[in-house]
Backbone bond lengths (Angstrom), bond angles and torsions (degrees), N, CA, C in turn:
res aa  C-N    CA-C-N  psi(-1)  N-CA   C-N-CA  omega(-1)  CA-C   N-CA-C  phi
1 V - - - 1.450 - - 1.517 108.80 -
2 T 1.306 116.90 125.34 1.454 122.71 174.25 1.511 107.83 -90.26
3 E 1.305 116.64 131.34 1.457 119.67 179.93 1.512 109.53 -91.44
4 A 1.317 115.99 130.92 1.461 120.14 176.61 1.519 109.69 -70.03
5 L 1.328 116.69 -30.66 1.451 120.68 -179.94 1.515 109.12 -155.99
6 R 1.312 116.32 128.86 1.461 121.70 170.87 1.522 105.87 -125.80
7 V 1.309 115.19 120.80 1.458 121.70 179.30 1.515 107.02 -115.65
8 N 1.329 117.19 129.21 1.450 121.43 177.64 1.523 107.41 -139.37
9 T 1.311 116.27 102.64 1.455 121.68 -176.19 1.517 109.16 -156.53
10 T 1.316 117.76 -177.64 1.458 121.40 -177.12 1.524 112.66 -78.15
11 R 1.327 117.72 -54.56 1.469 121.61 -176.02 1.519 109.84 -125.08
12 I 1.325 115.52 128.76 1.467 121.57 -179.80 1.515 107.86 -127.57
13 A 1.320 116.42 132.41 1.465 120.86 176.62 1.521 108.86 -128.67
14 V 1.326 115.84 126.53 1.464 121.64 169.72 1.521 104.36 -96.96
15 R 1.315 115.41 111.06 1.457 121.78 -169.48 1.531 112.28 -80.56
16 T 1.323 115.77 157.85 1.460 122.98 178.00 1.528 110.10 -50.82
17 G 1.327 116.43 131.65 1.463 121.84 179.87 1.522 114.23 86.61
18 S 1.335 117.81 -4.28 1.469 121.58 -179.00 1.521 110.96 -96.82
19 T 1.332 114.84 153.12 1.457 121.48 175.91 1.521 109.08 -133.97
20 L 1.330 116.75 128.01 1.460 122.34 171.26 1.518 107.71 -100.76
21 T 1.326 116.40 141.74 1.457 121.00 178.16 1.520 108.42 -152.27
22 H 1.318 117.53 179.85 1.465 120.77 170.81 1.517 108.63 -126.09
23 S 1.331 115.81 168.44 1.464 121.14 179.89 1.524 110.17 -60.77
24 T 1.309 115.92 155.91 1.457 121.86 -179.61 1.522 110.41 -76.22
25 N 1.322 115.93 129.08 1.461 121.59 173.05 1.524 108.24 -80.97
26 T 1.320 117.41 161.01 1.462 119.84 175.85 1.530 109.42 -125.70
27 Q 1.323 117.37 -95.50 1.451 120.58 -175.71 1.530 113.41 -87.04
28 I 1.324 118.35 -22.99 1.455 121.68 179.79 1.532 110.15 -128.33
29 H 1.333 116.50 159.49 1.470 121.74 176.50 1.521 107.41 -78.18
30 E 1.311 115.19 101.97 1.453 121.41 -176.11 1.528 112.38 -113.77
31 Y 1.331 118.17 -31.07 1.464 121.83 -173.51 1.520 111.94 -125.35
32 S 1.326 115.57 144.04 1.455 123.33 171.56 1.523 107.34 -152.45
33 L 1.323 116.76 173.32 1.460 122.32 -177.79 1.524 108.43 -123.03
34 N 1.335 116.92 117.95 1.457 122.20 -179.63 1.520 109.41 -121.14
35 I 1.330 115.59 125.45 1.462 121.41 -177.19 1.525 108.23 -126.04
36 T 1.335 116.26 125.13 1.459 122.08 177.22 1.521 108.75 -127.28
37 G 1.327 116.67 129.38 1.453 120.96 178.54 1.510 110.25 -167.58
38 Q 1.316 116.94 160.15 1.459 120.32 179.82 1.520 111.64 -68.94
39 D 1.326 116.69 -45.69 1.465 122.19 178.79 1.522 108.40 -129.79
40 I 1.324 116.01 123.89 1.459 121.01 179.93 1.522 108.31 -121.87
41 Y 1.329 115.57 130.85 1.463 123.11 -179.03 1.520 109.13 -121.73
42 I 1.309 116.26 128.95 1.459 121.36 171.47 1.518 105.20 -119.33
43 E 1.317 114.70 106.36 1.463 120.76 -171.84 1.528 112.39 -75.15
44 T 1.328 116.07 163.47 1.455 122.55 175.03 1.524 109.13 -54.88
45 G 1.317 117.33 131.17 1.459 121.68 -179.76 1.514 113.75 83.48
46 A 1.326 118.64 1.52 1.470 122.93 175.89 1.526 108.24 -104.08
47 S 1.334 116.56 159.29 1.459 118.18 -179.82 1.517 112.29 -152.92
48 I 1.322 113.36 155.62 1.455 122.67 161.34 1.515 102.69 -107.32
49 N 1.322 117.04 110.70 1.464 121.00 -172.67 1.522 109.58 -121.93
50 L 1.329 115.50 111.32 1.459 122.90 -178.45 1.527 110.94 -115.67
51 T 1.324 116.46 22.11 1.457 121.97 -178.98 1.531 110.23 -61.06
52 G 1.339 115.87 127.60 1.462 121.27 177.65 1.512 114.66 70.11
53 R 1.334 118.73 16.66 1.471 121.98 -178.20 1.525 112.63 -99.24
54 G 1.341 117.32 8.42 1.464 121.81 178.85 1.522 111.53 -88.89
55 H 1.330 115.75 -150.65 1.469 120.87 179.05 1.528 110.31 -62.07
56 A 1.310 116.21 145.74 1.467 122.53 -178.21 1.525 111.25 -71.82
57 G 1.329 114.47 151.99 1.456 120.78 171.78 1.522 110.15 -78.31
58 G 1.326 115.98 161.32 1.464 121.10 179.18 1.515 111.61 -74.88
59 A 1.315 115.29 147.79 1.458 121.31 176.60 1.525 109.73 -77.45
60 D 1.293 116.72 -178.38 1.463 123.84 -179.97 1.531 111.41 -42.04
61 S 1.332 117.49 116.63 1.465 124.52 179.71 1.530 113.20 60.87
62 G 1.332 117.53 33.55 1.457 120.16 -178.31 1.512 113.06 -129.73
63 N 1.335 115.34 155.08 1.461 121.55 176.94 1.522 110.29 -70.50
64 G 1.342 116.29 152.76 1.451 121.10 172.41 1.522 110.03 -74.15
65 Y 1.332 116.63 177.26 1.452 122.00 -179.43 1.519 110.23 -108.37
66 G 1.329 115.67 158.53 1.458 122.31 179.13 1.511 111.50 106.15
67 P 1.329 116.87 165.16 1.460 120.97 -176.21 1.525 114.60 -66.60
68 G 1.324 118.72 -21.04 1.465 122.20 178.79 1.514 111.43 -114.58
69 N 1.328 116.54 34.69 1.467 121.10 -174.20 1.521 113.45 -61.10
70 G 1.348 114.79 147.16 1.452 120.68 170.13 1.528 108.57 -76.24
71 T 1.331 117.14 151.66 1.465 120.01 -177.44 1.525 111.86 -119.47
72 Y 1.312 113.18 153.05 1.467 122.14 175.56 1.516 106.94 -105.56
73 T 1.328 117.26 126.76 1.456 119.97 -178.70 1.524 112.82 -119.65
74 G 1.309 117.53 8.11 1.448 119.98 178.35 1.511 112.03 117.08
75 C 1.305 114.83 174.93 1.454 123.11 -178.80 1.526 110.23 63.76
76 C 1.289 118.94 -133.73 1.472 120.91 -173.68 1.513 112.92 -130.51
77 G 1.316 117.93 43.33 1.450 120.85 178.10 1.503 110.32 -146.05
78 A 1.313 117.38 153.79 1.454 121.72 -178.40 1.513 109.59 -140.92
79 G 1.331 116.18 153.15 1.451 121.05 -177.26 1.516 113.17 -88.69
80 G 1.337 115.19 150.68 1.455 121.96 174.40 1.524 110.50 -81.87
81 A 1.309 115.84 160.67 1.461 121.59 -176.43 1.525 111.82 -86.52
82 S 1.344 115.86 161.56 1.452 121.81 176.56 1.523 110.23 -116.88
83 H 1.339 115.21 165.17 1.462 121.95 174.51 1.535 107.92 -145.67
84 T 1.317 118.19 -83.47 1.466 119.44 175.68 1.529 111.71 -96.82
85 G 1.288 116.94 -1.83 1.461 123.21 175.53 1.523 108.59 -146.97
86 W 1.307 117.13 173.05 1.456 121.41 -178.18 1.519 112.45 -70.71
87 G 1.340 116.03 147.45 1.454 121.78 173.43 1.517 110.75 -82.39
88 A 1.320 116.18 159.23 1.461 121.07 -178.63 1.522 111.27 -79.80
89 N 1.335 115.56 143.61 1.457 120.77 173.91 1.519 109.88 -72.04
90 G 1.323 115.96 148.46 1.450 121.32 171.95 1.511 109.67 -96.60
91 F 1.321 116.86 -173.08 1.465 121.92 179.39 1.522 110.23 -54.71
92 A 1.336 117.26 -45.99 1.460 120.62 179.03 1.522 112.07 -130.73
93 G 1.316 117.91 2.86 1.457 121.01 -179.11 1.514 111.07 -105.96
94 I 1.309 115.50 159.14 1.455 121.33 -178.10 1.527 109.05 -105.18
95 G 1.325 115.34 130.62 1.457 120.74 176.81 1.523 110.89 -69.34
96 G 1.338 115.71 157.18 1.461 121.04 178.23 1.523 110.86 -55.38
97 R 1.306 116.82 136.95 1.463 121.83 -176.08 1.525 111.91 -119.07
98 K 1.314 117.46 20.10 1.462 120.05 -179.31 1.521 109.76 -122.66
99 S 1.332 116.35 118.33 1.462 120.96 171.49 1.521 106.34 -89.75
100 Y 1.314 116.68 122.11 1.463 118.61 -171.62 1.520 114.39 -128.89
101 S 1.304 118.93 6.09 1.453 120.65 -179.79 1.516 109.97 -104.58
102 N 1.321 116.39 156.29 1.454 122.14 175.37 1.523 107.42 -91.42
103 I 1.307 118.09 115.31 1.462 121.16 -173.52 1.529 112.82 -65.17
104 T 1.336 119.03 -25.30 1.468 120.93 178.99 1.525 112.76 -95.27
105 N 1.325 117.86 -8.60 1.463 122.10 178.11 1.536 108.91 -145.75
106 P 1.331 117.32 63.40 1.468 120.44 -173.05 1.534 111.90 -75.43
107 T 1.318 115.56 121.26 1.469 119.96 -179.94 1.526 112.61 -137.92
108 T 1.317 117.93 5.55 1.461 120.67 -176.34 1.531 111.37 -100.72
109 I 1.325 115.28 155.88 1.456 121.21 179.12 1.528 110.02 -86.31
110 G 1.335 116.35 158.55 1.459 121.77 179.12 1.515 111.95 -75.23
111 S 1.321 115.99 149.00 1.470 122.02 177.73 1.522 111.10 -80.56
112 G 1.335 115.23 163.08 1.458 121.59 -179.48 1.514 112.99 -94.08
113 G 1.326 115.98 147.73 1.456 122.14 176.40 1.524 111.24 -79.79
114 A 1.314 116.27 164.72 1.465 121.47 -178.98 1.527 110.83 -82.16
115 G 1.321 114.93 150.41 1.454 121.27 170.71 1.521 108.62 -92.69
116 A 1.304 117.88 149.85 1.459 121.25 178.36 1.527 108.63 -108.92
117 C 1.309 116.06 -170.25 1.452 120.66 -178.51 1.536 111.60 -72.41
118 C 1.273 115.46 173.47 1.466 122.03 168.90 1.522 113.87 69.44
119 G 1.318 118.41 35.89 1.455 121.28 173.20 1.508 116.37 82.13
120 T 1.337 117.76 29.58 1.459 119.30 177.95 1.523 110.54 -104.68
121 T 1.312 116.72 154.40 1.462 123.31 177.07 1.518 108.10 -129.03
122 G 1.337 116.46 136.26 1.457 120.39 177.44 1.522 111.07 -68.29
123 G 1.330 115.86 156.11 1.457 121.03 179.90 1.515 112.01 -77.58
124 A 1.332 116.52 146.14 1.459 122.18 176.54 1.524 110.06 -77.95
125 G 1.323 115.88 151.84 1.459 121.40 176.27 1.520 111.64 -77.06
126 G 1.329 115.97 170.22 1.455 121.62 177.20 1.517 111.19 -80.88
127 G 1.328 116.44 156.91 1.456 122.60 -179.97 1.524 111.97 -81.96
128 A 1.344 115.88 -165.47 1.465 120.79 -176.11 1.520 111.46 -137.86
129 T 1.340 115.37 141.06 1.458 120.92 175.46 1.518 110.24 -140.14
130 T 1.331 115.34 146.95 1.454 123.04 171.09 1.522 107.11 -123.95
131 I 1.321 116.25 127.20 1.467 122.12 177.58 1.518 106.68 -118.76
132 N 1.338 116.13 120.07 1.456 122.06 -177.42 1.520 108.21 -122.43
133 T 1.345 116.92 115.46 1.457 120.71 -172.39 1.523 111.18 -155.57
134 T 1.300 115.16 163.16 1.455 120.39 171.13 1.526 109.11 -78.55
135 T 1.356 116.13 -49.11 1.460 121.45 -178.60 1.524 109.97 -128.25
136 L 1.330 116.37 124.57 1.460 122.07 174.45 1.518 107.87 -114.61
137 N 1.329 115.72 118.99 1.465 121.54 174.86 1.516 106.09 -112.67
138 I 1.331 115.41 110.50 1.462 119.45 -175.32 1.523 110.24 -124.82
139 N 1.318 114.50 117.76 1.460 122.08 174.14 1.525 110.43 -117.02
140 G 1.309 116.42 -1.12 1.457 122.70 176.71 1.514 109.88 -100.60
141 S 1.327 117.06 -136.56 1.465 120.15 -176.72 1.521 111.92 -141.39
142 I 1.337 113.76 151.91 1.464 122.74 170.63 1.520 105.26 -125.51
143 I 1.328 115.98 118.64 1.466 121.10 -172.31 1.528 109.41 -131.52
144 A 1.328 116.92 129.09 1.463 122.59 176.94 1.528 108.93 -135.59
145 N 1.319 116.84 50.98 1.461 122.19 -176.06 1.524 112.16 -80.08
146 G 1.349 115.44 148.96 1.448 120.36 165.88 1.527 107.72 -77.12
147 I 1.323 116.34 162.65 1.468 119.09 -179.57 1.522 110.93 -113.65
148 N 1.320 114.88 157.54 1.456 120.94 176.45 1.519 109.65 -66.40
149 G 1.328 115.19 154.69 1.456 119.09 173.21 1.524 110.85 -65.78
150 I 1.319 115.57 160.20 1.465 122.03 -178.78 1.512 108.55 -101.43
151 N 1.321 116.72 127.49 1.452 121.45 -176.95 1.517 110.28 -114.23
152 S 1.334 115.21 105.08 1.458 118.43 174.51 1.516 110.22 -108.79
153 G 1.331 116.52 9.13 1.459 122.24 178.42 1.508 109.59 -137.84
154 S 1.333 116.46 -143.74 1.457 119.45 -176.55 1.520 113.37 -111.86
155 G 1.320 119.20 -2.67 1.462 120.98 -177.87 1.516 112.37 -85.01
156 G 1.339 115.80 158.30 1.454 121.18 174.82 1.523 109.88 -77.09
157 R 1.313 117.06 165.98 1.462 120.56 -179.59 1.511 108.63 -149.07
158 G 1.345 116.79 149.79 1.451 121.35 -177.27 1.520 111.90 -89.37
159 G 1.321 116.04 145.49 1.458 121.61 178.27 1.518 111.56 -85.69
160 G 1.338 115.74 157.60 1.452 122.23 177.76 1.523 111.33 -80.87
161 A 1.320 116.24 153.97 1.466 122.24 178.37 1.527 110.35 -81.00
162 G 1.316 116.56 152.02 1.460 120.88 174.16 1.512 110.79 -63.90
163 G 1.325 116.28 156.08 1.456 121.94 -179.55 1.517 112.01 -92.10
164 S 1.342 116.62 -146.86 1.466 122.30 -176.35 1.520 111.52 -127.91
165 I 1.329 114.99 139.28 1.459 122.71 173.31 1.524 106.25 -130.74
166 L 1.330 116.35 112.97 1.453 121.45 178.31 1.527 108.07 -113.47
167 I 1.325 116.37 119.62 1.464 121.77 178.70 1.526 108.04 -116.56
168 I 1.317 114.82 121.54 1.458 121.93 175.84 1.526 105.62 -115.65
169 A 1.337 117.32 109.95 1.463 121.20 -175.11 1.520 110.15 -152.10
170 D 1.330 115.35 145.71 1.463 120.08 173.47 1.525 110.64 -75.66
171 T 1.352 116.31 -37.74 1.453 121.98 -177.79 1.522 109.64 -136.53
172 I 1.333 116.37 132.38 1.459 121.72 174.74 1.524 107.35 -124.26
173 T 1.340 116.35 127.25 1.459 121.18 179.01 1.530 109.40 -131.27
174 G 1.331 115.58 167.14 1.454 121.06 176.70 1.509 111.67 106.49
175 T 1.331 114.36 -177.84 1.459 121.98 177.32 1.521 106.76 -119.08
176 A 1.300 116.52 105.21 1.453 121.43 -169.62 1.518 112.48 -113.62
177 N 1.320 114.27 158.49 1.459 123.37 168.81 1.524 105.04 -115.87
178 I 1.351 117.25 109.67 1.465 121.82 -179.25 1.512 107.42 -123.88
179 T 1.341 117.67 116.81 1.468 121.40 -178.43 1.524 111.97 -139.81
180 A 1.326 115.30 147.40 1.463 123.30 172.07 1.513 106.66 -141.68
181 N 1.321 116.30 63.97 1.467 122.72 -175.38 1.522 111.64 -89.59
182 G 1.354 115.25 149.95 1.450 121.31 173.86 1.492 110.35 -106.55
């Protein structure tokens, strides 16, 4: 895995209006975001946003990418991707049936959903971040959501699976929004 950003220092602040992210993965898990520091602050209005930065969704009538990819089986429906749980079935597609992340040490990116016929593309999975700190003060957000499929035609499309957010901290304070939804 190539890290888009590795920060290792004493004090880190993600300032209001700022967004940290990593490069978009496609067919393989190549990028993630790892932050290590004694004190980490994510201010109000700041975010670590890894939405759609996981495995790519499948193109028109194609399977998504990743170990829990959604599949296209014909007609006009496609399956959603899986990560720590099963993906949803589509009208004619099968959702991902492989749980491949460690729920107590999540570090993998979300798989992509399948694309269906008629110009649709499956949604990409969410990315991955590890935050290792003594004190985390978060008033902003950490988001690693999968995205919905893109519909430029009439077929259904599978959504991407949520990614991973691993926080290792002695103390966590603030009012945060932390999600890794598929």
